[in-house]
C-alpha positions, 0 to 999 in steps of 0.5 A, a space after each residue: 179058171 175060177 172066172 170060167 167056173 163062176 160064169 158057168 155057175 151064174 148061168 145055172 143059178 139063173 135057171 133055178 125056179 124053185 123057192 130057195 132060201 140062202 142062209 148066211 152066217 154074219 161072221 163069215 169072211 167077206 168073200 163068203 158074205 159077198 158070194 152068198 149075196 150074189 147067189 141069192 140075187 141070181 136065183 129068181 125065187 131066192 130069199 136071203 137071210 143073214 144070221 148076224 151073230 152066226 159063225 161057221 157053225 151057225 147051223 148048230 149054234 143057232 139051230 132054233 133061229 135057223 129052224 124058225 127062218 126055214 119055217 117062216 120061209 116055207 109058210 111064206 111060199 105055202 101062202 103063194 101056192 108054190 
C-alpha cells in the first residue's frame, strides 16, 4: 500500500500552487532526505533548503538559521508579487 499512497501524494503535490519552502535537516536519514527532495521537486513553486548541520531537532537547535531562511524565502516571493 505505500506505493499507492506515494502515487496519490505525488498527484496532490503537483497541484500545490502557493510558494512552498521545504526545510530539511542534513543529518536526517537517507530516506527522509530523498523524500523531502522529491516533495520539493514535485511542488512547482517549492524551494528546497538543507540545513547541513541540522538534526531531527533542527527547528529548535538551529532556530536562528531557520528563521533567516524563512525570512529570505518570504522576501523573495514578495519581490515577485506572490
